[in-house]
C-alpha positions as CSV (number, residue, x, y, z in Angstrom):
1,M,-29.1,5.8,-1.5
2,I,-28.6,1.4,-4.2
3,Y,-27.8,-5.0,-9.3
4,L,-29.1,-7.5,-11.9
5,L,-27.7,-7.8,-15.5
6,L,-24.5,-6.0,-15.9
7,G,-25.1,-5.5,-19.6
8,I,-28.3,-3.5,-19.0
9,G,-28.2,0.2,-18.2
10,L,-25.2,1.8,-19.9
11,S,-25.0,-0.9,-22.5
12,G,-27.9,0.0,-24.8
13,I,-31.0,1.8,-23.5
14,T,-32.2,4.0,-26.3
15,V,-33.2,7.6,-25.8
16,Q,-31.5,11.0,-25.4
17,A,-29.8,12.4,-22.4
18,E,-30.8,15.8,-20.8
19,E,-28.6,18.5,-19.5
20,A,-27.0,17.4,-16.2
21,S,-29.0,18.0,-13.0
22,V,-27.3,15.7,-10.5
23,P,-26.0,17.8,-7.5
24,E,-22.4,17.8,-6.3
25,F,-23.0,15.9,-3.1
26,A,-25.5,13.4,-1.7
27,A,-26.0,11.7,1.6
28,I,-27.4,8.2,1.3
29,F,-29.0,6.6,4.3
30,Q,-30.1,3.0,3.8
31,L,-32.5,1.2,6.0
32,S,-34.7,-1.8,6.5
33,T,-38.4,-1.5,7.3
34,S,-41.5,-3.7,7.0
35,D,-43.7,-0.6,7.4
36,Q,-43.2,1.5,4.3
37,A,-46.4,3.4,4.8
38,S,-45.5,4.7,8.2
39,V,-42.0,5.8,7.1
40,A,-43.3,7.5,4.0
41,A,-46.1,9.2,5.9
42,A,-43.5,10.6,8.4
43,F,-41.4,12.0,5.6
44,T,-44.4,13.4,3.8
45,K,-45.5,15.3,6.9
46,F,-42.0,16.6,7.4
47,A,-41.9,17.8,3.8
48,A,-44.7,20.2,4.6
49,S,-43.0,21.7,7.6
50,D,-41.1,25.1,7.8
51,C,-38.1,23.2,8.9
52,R,-37.9,21.2,5.7
53,K,-38.7,24.2,3.6
54,G,-35.7,26.0,5.0
55,M,-33.3,23.2,4.1
56,P,-31.4,23.7,0.8
57,T,-31.7,20.0,-0.2
58,G,-33.7,17.6,-2.3
59,I,-35.0,14.5,-0.5
60,R,-35.7,11.3,-2.5
61,I,-36.9,8.0,-1.1
62,M,-36.0,4.9,-3.1
63,R,-37.5,1.5,-2.8
64,E,-34.8,-1.1,-3.3
65,T,-36.8,-3.3,-5.6
66,F,-34.2,-5.9,-6.7
67,N,-31.2,-6.0,-4.4
68,G,-30.2,-9.7,-4.1
69,T,-29.4,-10.8,-0.6
70,E,-28.8,-7.3,0.7
71,D,-30.8,-6.6,3.9
72,I,-32.0,-3.1,2.8
73,S,-35.5,-2.2,1.8
74,H,-35.2,1.6,1.2
75,S,-32.6,4.4,0.6
76,I,-33.1,8.0,1.6
77,I,-31.0,10.3,-0.6
78,W,-30.4,13.9,0.4
79,N,-29.0,16.0,-2.5
80,F,-26.8,19.1,-2.0
81,A,-25.6,21.6,-4.5
82,D,-22.5,22.3,-2.5
83,T,-20.9,22.0,1.0
84,E,-22.7,25.1,2.2
85,A,-26.1,23.5,1.5
86,L,-24.9,20.3,3.1
87,T,-23.8,21.9,6.4
88,K,-26.9,24.2,6.6
89,T,-29.2,21.2,6.1
90,F,-27.6,19.1,8.8
91,A,-27.6,22.0,11.2
92,S,-31.4,22.1,10.8
93,F,-31.8,18.6,12.1
94,Q,-32.4,20.0,15.6
95,C,-35.9,21.1,14.7
96,R,-39.0,19.6,16.3
97,E,-40.4,18.3,13.0
98,W,-37.3,16.3,12.3
99,A,-37.4,14.9,15.8
100,D,-40.9,13.5,15.0
101,V,-39.5,11.8,11.9
102,S,-36.7,10.3,13.9
103,A,-39.1,8.9,16.5
104,V,-41.0,7.1,13.7
105,L,-37.8,5.8,12.2
106,S,-36.5,4.5,15.6
107,Q,-39.7,2.4,15.9
108,Q,-40.3,1.3,12.3
109,A,-36.9,1.1,10.7
110,E,-33.3,-0.1,11.2
111,F,-30.5,1.9,9.6
112,K,-28.0,-0.3,7.8
113,S,-25.5,2.2,6.2
114,Q,-24.7,5.9,5.8
115,Q,-22.6,7.3,2.9
116,L,-21.6,10.7,1.8
117,V,-20.9,10.8,-2.0
118,R,-19.4,13.3,-4.4
119,T,-20.3,13.5,-8.1
120,L,-17.4,12.9,-10.4
121,A,-19.3,12.6,-13.7
122,T,-22.9,13.0,-14.6
123,G,-25.5,13.9,-17.3
124,G,-29.3,13.9,-17.7
125,D,-32.2,15.1,-15.6
126,Y,-32.6,12.8,-12.6
127,T,-35.9,14.4,-11.6
128,K,-37.5,12.7,-14.6
129,D,-36.4,9.2,-13.8
130,S,-38.4,6.6,-11.8
131,A,-36.1,3.6,-11.9
132,Y,-32.4,3.0,-11.8
133,I,-29.7,0.4,-12.1
134,V,-27.0,1.1,-9.5
135,W,-23.5,-0.4,-9.4
136,Q,-21.5,-0.5,-6.1
137,M,-17.8,-0.9,-7.0
138,A,-14.2,-0.8,-5.8
139,I,-12.0,1.2,-8.1
140,S,-8.3,1.3,-7.7
141,D,-7.4,4.0,-10.3
142,E,-10.1,6.7,-10.1
143,A,-8.6,9.1,-12.7
144,A,-8.2,6.3,-15.3
145,Y,-11.8,5.0,-14.6
146,V,-13.3,8.5,-14.9
147,D,-11.6,9.1,-18.2
148,A,-12.8,5.7,-19.5
149,Y,-16.3,6.4,-18.2
150,N,-16.5,9.8,-19.8
151,D,-15.4,8.4,-23.1
152,L,-18.1,5.7,-22.9
153,M,-20.8,8.2,-22.1
154,K,-19.8,10.5,-25.0
155,S,-20.1,7.6,-27.3
156,Q,-23.4,6.4,-25.9
157,I,-24.9,9.9,-26.1
158,K,-23.6,10.3,-29.7
159,N,-25.4,7.1,-30.7
160,G,-28.6,7.8,-28.8
161,L,-28.1,5.1,-26.2
162,I,-28.7,7.0,-23.0
163,N,-32.1,7.2,-21.3
164,G,-32.4,9.5,-18.4
165,A,-29.8,10.5,-15.9
166,Y,-26.5,8.8,-15.3
167,G,-23.6,9.4,-13.0
168,L,-20.5,8.3,-11.1
169,W,-20.1,9.0,-7.4
170,R,-17.0,8.8,-5.2
171,V,-17.9,7.5,-1.7
172,Q,-16.4,10.4,0.3
173,G,-17.6,9.1,3.7
174,G,-18.6,5.5,4.5
175,A,-16.4,3.8,1.9
176,N,-14.8,0.4,2.5
177,S,-12.7,-2.1,0.6
178,E,-15.7,-3.3,-1.4
179,V,-17.4,0.0,-2.2
180,T,-15.3,3.1,-3.1
181,H,-17.6,4.3,-5.9
182,I,-21.2,4.1,-7.1
183,A,-22.5,4.4,-10.6
184,F,-26.1,4.7,-11.7
185,A,-28.2,4.9,-14.9
186,G,-31.9,5.9,-14.8
187,A,-35.0,5.7,-17.0
188,D,-38.6,7.0,-16.8
189,S,-39.9,3.5,-16.1
190,L,-38.7,0.0,-15.2
191,A,-40.0,-1.2,-18.6
192,T,-37.7,1.4,-20.4
193,L,-34.8,0.5,-18.1
194,L,-35.0,-3.1,-19.1
195,S,-36.0,-2.6,-22.7
196,N,-32.6,-3.3,-24.2
197,S,-29.9,-5.6,-22.7
198,N,-27.7,-5.8,-25.8
199,P,-24.3,-4.2,-25.0
200,S,-23.0,-1.6,-27.5
201,K,-19.5,-1.9,-28.9
202,A,-18.4,1.0,-26.8
203,F,-19.7,-0.6,-23.7
204,V,-17.9,-3.9,-24.4
205,A,-14.7,-1.9,-25.1
206,F,-15.2,0.0,-21.8
207,Q,-15.6,-3.3,-19.9
208,R,-12.3,-4.6,-21.2
209,K,-10.5,-1.3,-20.5
210,V,-11.5,-1.1,-16.8
211,A,-11.4,-4.8,-16.0
212,G,-8.1,-4.4,-14.1
213,I,-9.1,-1.4,-12.0
214,R,-12.7,-2.1,-11.1
215,T,-14.5,-4.8,-9.2
216,V,-18.3,-4.6,-9.1
217,H,-19.5,-5.6,-5.6
218,R,-23.2,-5.4,-6.2
219,Q,-25.7,-4.4,-8.9
220,N,-29.2,-3.4,-7.8
221,I,-32.4,-2.1,-9.4
222,N,-34.4,0.4,-7.4
223,A,-37.4,2.7,-7.9
224,V,-38.4,6.2,-6.8
225,L,-41.0,6.1,-4.0
226,A,-41.2,9.9,-3.4
227,D,-39.5,13.2,-4.0
228,L,-39.9,15.6,-1.1
């Protein structure tokens, strides 16, 4: 599922936000592989199967482009509209077609982490984005942070400073003392994502407001490899 300049992203990327499309839940499986082609081919073949077509989920493969010292090359994100979709999808993993994917992954990849996240705040159409900045954070007061985050986003949208989808996830399963929440901001290209690193007044005020309740553990930039 994924952290360069903290002032980039929410601070001042200029365009307009779309209506929210980010689902309520997502399962993020992060792995390391030196054979991207084999992993992508396995998932592409699976996407054409009846097993996949019966799953009420969206599958997105992310390439972890700039992730510092983190030993992760890709993230597989499974999106779910609700808990019913989540449970139905995981129940379908007994099919033959998924067993074929698992066989490739066991040979060509090493899983590093698994997280189940729940959407707390979001906006924009993530299906139009191809690049993201992702913040992995520890938040000690979720309610206060969400209020501050929503106020920030309202201001950024009002001033035309949001490009693509944005959101805040709570790590429902797989959290630790370093990562309790994940935030992201997307754009249609890496060039657009990096086009403006000048923080807005609202962003600077937000940084001060949440300084005592948030610690950013890691800030990555990743890119969409495939939607299946």
